N, C-alpha and C positions, 0 to 999 in steps of 0.2 A: 501199459497204457494203450487203450484202443485208438484207432486212427482218428475217429471223430473228436475225441477229447484233445488229442495232439493238434489237430487242425484249429480247434477253438483257441488253444493256448498260443499257437503261432499267430493267429489273427489278432488276439489281444495284445501280444507283444508288438506286432506291427502297428496297431493303433496307438499304443503308448509311445512308440518311437516316432510315429508321425506327429502326435500331439507335442512331443518334446521339440521336434524340429520346427513345427509351426510357432511354438512359443518363442523360439529364438528370433523370429521376425520382429524388428523393433516396434512396429505399430501394434502388433498383436500383444507383445509383451507389455507395452504401456497400458493397453486397455485391460488386460487380465490383472496386472499388478494393481491398477487403480480400483478395480472391483473388489479384489481380495482385501485391500486396505480399507475400503469403505465399509464392507460388511464386518470386518474385524473391529473397526472403531465403533460401529453401531452396536455390536454385541457387547463390547466392553462398557459402553455408556448406558446400555439398558440395565446392566447389573449395578453400575455405579454412575448414576445420572450426573451430568455436569450442572453444577449450581452456579449462582451469580458470582461475579468477580468478588474477591475478598475486599472488605472495606479496610481502611487504614488502621494499623496497629496503634495502640496508645502511645503518645509522645508527651512527655511532661518536661517543661511546660509547652503547650502547643500555641504557637503564634496565631494571630487572626489571619484568615485567608485573604489574599490580595484582592483589592477592588479598584475601580477606576478613580483613583484619587491622584492628587498632585505628586504624592510620594512614590507612585508606581510607574513613573516614566523610566525608559531604559537608561541603564548606566552607560551604555555605549552611545556616544553622540558623534555621528559621522555625517557630514554634509552630503546629500545626494549628488550623484554625478550628473544628473539631468534635472534641470529646473522643471517642476511640475507645470504642465500645460494648463493655462487658466480655463480655456474653453476648447472644445472640439467641433469640427464641422458637423452639422446634423447628419445622422446616419440615414441610409435609405430604409424604407419600410420592410424591404426584403433583401436578402443577399444569400447566395449559395456558391459554395466551392464544388467543383466537379467531384462526384463521389468516386472513390477508388473501387477496385474489384473487391467484393466482400470476401473476408477470410474468417471462417468459423474457427473458434478457438478449440484447441485440445484441452484436456483437463488441467485446471489451475493455470491457465495461460492467457488470461485476458490482456495482461500488460503487453507481452510480446506480440499478440495478435493485433491489438489496437495500434501499437507502434508500427507494426508492419504495414497496416493499411495507410497510416499517416505518411510513412516514408514513400509508399508507392505514388502518392500524389506528386512527390518531388523527383520521380524517375528512378528510384531504388528498385532493384529487381529480385530481392530475396524474399523470404517468407518468415513466418513466426518461429519456425524451428531454428533458423539461422540465429535469431536473437536469443531464444531460450537456451540454445546450446552454450552460449557464453554466460548469460546472466543467471540462469537457473538450470544447470546441466542435469539435475535430478528432477524427474517428473513430479515427484511427490512434494517438492518445495512449494509451499502454499502462497508465497507472496513475492512480488517484484516491486521494489521501491523506485520512486522517481529518479533517485540518484543512479540506480543501476541502468535505467533506460537512457539517461543522459550519457552515462559512460559508454553504452553501446554506440550511440549516435556519434559521439566525438572520436571514438577509436575505430569504428568500422565503417562509418559513413562521413569521414572527415571533411568532405566537401559541403557538409551541412552543419548547423549548429542547433542546439536545443537548450532551452531554458525552462525552469518551472518557478512559479511564484505561488503565494498563498493569499488569502483574503480577497479573492476575486469576486466580481459581481456581474450581473447579467449584462450591464452596459459594456464592460470590458470585453466579454466574450463576443458580443455583437460587433464591437469596433474591430476586433481582430479578424472576424470572418468577413466583414465588409471590405477589409484590406486584402482579402484573398488568402488568409492564413487559417487553415483548419486548427481546431483546438482540442486537445485531450484534457479530460477532467477525471478526477477520481471521485466516485460517488458511491451510493449504496444500492444494492440490488437484493431482491428477495429470491432466495434459492428455491429450486425445485424441491418439494418434499422428499423426492427420491434421493436427494443428496444430503439429507439430514445426518448429523453426527450421532443422533440418538433421539429418543422420544421427547426429550425436553429442549430440543434445539429450537432457537428463535429464528433460524433460517435467514439471519442477517449477515451480509457479506459486502466486502468492497468490490468495486467493479470500475474498470476504466471504460470511458465512452469517448468516441471521436465525434465532435460537433462539426458538421459541414454546411450548415445553413441556419437561417432564422427567418421568422415571418411575424412581424409585429401585429398584423391583422388577426392571425390565429393565436398569437401569443405562445409560439412554440418554436423549438429547435428541431432541425433535422439531425439525426444521429446515426452513426454506424455502431451497432452493438454486437460485439463478437459472440455473445451468448444467445441473444434473442433474434438478431436478424439485421438486414441492411435497410437503409433509408427509412428508419422508423421516426416517430415524432415523440417529443416529450415537452410538456408545457413548461414555461418559464418558472411557474410556482413550484412544480414538482421537482424540477432540477435543483432549484434553490434549496428545497427541503432535503433532498438526498445528498446534496453537495456539502452541506453544512457540517456533517460529521467528519469531514476530512479537511477542515480549515479552508474550504473553498479553494483547493489546490487546482492549478491549471498549468498546462504544458503547451509550449508552442515551438515549432520547428521553423527555421528560416535559413536562407542563404547568407553566409557571413558578409557578402558585399552589401546586403540590405540591413545591416545592423543599425544604421542611423534611423531608418524608418521604424524599426522595432523599438528603439529608444523613444521615439515620438509617440508611438502607440501606447506604450506602457507608462510613459511620463514618469512620475516619481517612483513608480513600482519597478522601473528598470533597475535601479540600484537595490541590491538584495537586502542590505541593512535597512534602507528606508522602507522597502516593501514590508519588512517585519515590523517596523515601527507602526506603519499604517494598520497592519493586521492586529498588532498588539492593542492598539487603541480601539479597534472594532470589537475585539473579543472582550476587552474590559467593559465596553459599553453594553455588550450583549449579556454579560453576567448581571449587570444592574437591571436591564430591561426584562430579562427572563431568568431570575435567580434559580429556578428549578430545571434549567436546561443543562443537562449533563455534558452535552457536546460543547456548549459555550465555555464551560469550565475546563474541559479537556483542551480545547483550542487555546485558551488563555495559558494553560500550562505549557503547551508546545511552543507558543510564541515567547514565553519567558525563558524556556530552555535555550532558544536561539541566542539570547543575550547572556547566557551562563548564569542566570538568576535562579539557581537550582532550588534553594530553600523555598522561595515563593512558588516556583513551579510545582514543587512536591505538594504544597498545600492546595493549589488549584486542582491537581490530580486527585488529592484526597476527596475534595468536594465532588468531583465528577464520579468517583467510585461510590461515594455515599448515595448519590442520586440514581445510580444504576447505569451500567454500560452493557452493550451487547457482548455475548460471550466471545465473539471473534475479534473484539476491538484490538487486543494485543497481538493479534496475528499480523496487523498491518501498520501500527503506529507504536513507536518504541521510546518516545520521549519520557514516559514514566520511569523506564529503566535507568536512563541517564540521570533524571532528577533525584531518584532515591539513592543511586550510587553516589552521586557527588554531594548530596546533602547528608551523607553518612547514616542513612536509614537502611541499613543492610537487611534487617528483618523484613521490611517491606518489599525490598528488591527480591529477596528470595521467595516470599509469599506470592508475589505477583508473577514472577517468571515461572514458579512452579505451577501456578494456575494456567499460565499461557501454554506451558508444555503439555499440560493435561488436555487442553482444547486441541492444540496442534502440535504434535510431536515433531513434525517436519518443519521446524522454524529455526533457522540458524541464528537468528537474532536473539530469540528467547534462550537458546542454549548458550550463546556467547555471554549474555549478561547473567545468566544463572551460574555459569562458571566464575564470573567475576565476584559474584556474591559468595560462592563457596571459597574462593581464594582469599577474600577479605576475612572470612570466618576462620581461616586456617586449615580448611579441608583441601589440601593441595591435590590429593589423589582424585577427589570428586571433581575438582576444577579441571583437572587434565582430562578426565573422561568426558565432561561436558564440552570442552573445546574440541576434542577429537570428534564428537558427534556433530558439532557445528561445522567442522571442516569436511566431514563426510557428506552432509546434506548439500553443501555448496562449496566445493573446492576453490571457486573463484571469488568467494564472498569478500567484498570490499577490500580487494587486493590482499586477500588471505589474512584477515584480522585474527581468525582463529589460530593460525600458525604463529602470529606475533604474540598472541596471549600464551600459547604453549611454550614459547621461548622464555617466559618468566620463570618456569619451574624446571627447565632443562638442567 
C-alpha cells in the first residue's frame, strides 16, 4: 500500500470517528434521528400510501347513532360545586398579558414548548426540555396529552396548579385573559410540506397555542406559536374553526391561593363533570345543526366516553369515521379506543389501532390499546410485544400503564 492511499484511509477513518463523536452530542443526535426517521417514513408511504381511516366494521343489529334527544342525557348526575354565574361584568375591548420570552419548539414538542412559555409568565425558570424529559423522554414520541402537561405542573411546579376543560368558547377565553390568565388551547395547524409523511399526506396536525391577548376591534387573539413565531395574530373565527376538532379544549394555570377567582371565572365549567355535561349538550346540538360535520360527531363520542356511555360513543365515532377524519386524528385523541374496547367491538379496536400505528409508529397510546385488543383476542405474545413497544416509546407513560398491562401476562 503506497503512502498516499494509506493517508487517505487514515483521513477517512478520522472523519468517520469524528462523525461518530459528533453524533453522540444529544442535539445533533436528535436532529439526525429525526431526519432519518422522516425520510424512512416518507419512502415507506410512497410505496404503500396511507389511505383514509377505516370505516366501522359491520355490527348486527346496529343501533341508531345518538342524537340530541331527551334520552341522551348523561347517566351521571352530579350537582356542580359552583353555581353558574348568571351574568359577568362587561369585558374590556382589549386585554393583554405580558408575552413571555419566545421558545421555538424542537421536533414534536409543541406541548412542552408552549407550556414552558406559559410557566415563564408565572416565574418558572426551566425550558421545554425539562418538561419533555419527563412527559415524553423519547424525541420521536408524537404527542403530549393535556393530562401529561397537568401532571408535569402538579409534580414539578407544585406552587402552581393547572386545569383543562372542554367545550370552550371565545367569550371564556377573553374572560380569562382579561383577568390576567394566559390560556393554552389545542387546535389544528397545517404542516410544512417538507414534514409530510408521504405523497398522500393531508398535512393536518394538532398544535398547542398560547393566547396572551385579544382585541375586539380587530376580532383577533394575540398568540405565542412555538412552530410559527412570537406575538402572532389569529382571528376569532379562524381559531374557532381550528379549535373545533379538539372539543374546544383549553388549559389554564393559576396560583392555588386564587382558586376561588378561577371558580368564578369558569362558573359551572369549574366542576369537571358539569363541564362535560355542558360540552355534551353542545356536541349533541352540533350534530343536529351540522350532521355532516365529522368533528362534531367525534366530539360527541368523546363526551359520551367521559360518562362511560361506551356503546353510544362507539356509534358516534362510527359516524365520524364514515364522514372522514384526518389521517393523524388518532395520534392525538384516543376516545375511540376506549369506546370500542368497552363496547366489546374488538375487531374495530384492532382495525383502528392498526391504522393509527401505520400513521404514527411512535404512539404509546396506540400500541397500548392495540395490545389490549390482541390480549382480548387471545394473542398474549402479540399483546406482550405491543405493550413492550409502548413502554419503550414512553417509559413514564401514565404512571407506567404499559408495565401494568404486562403484569397481566407475567
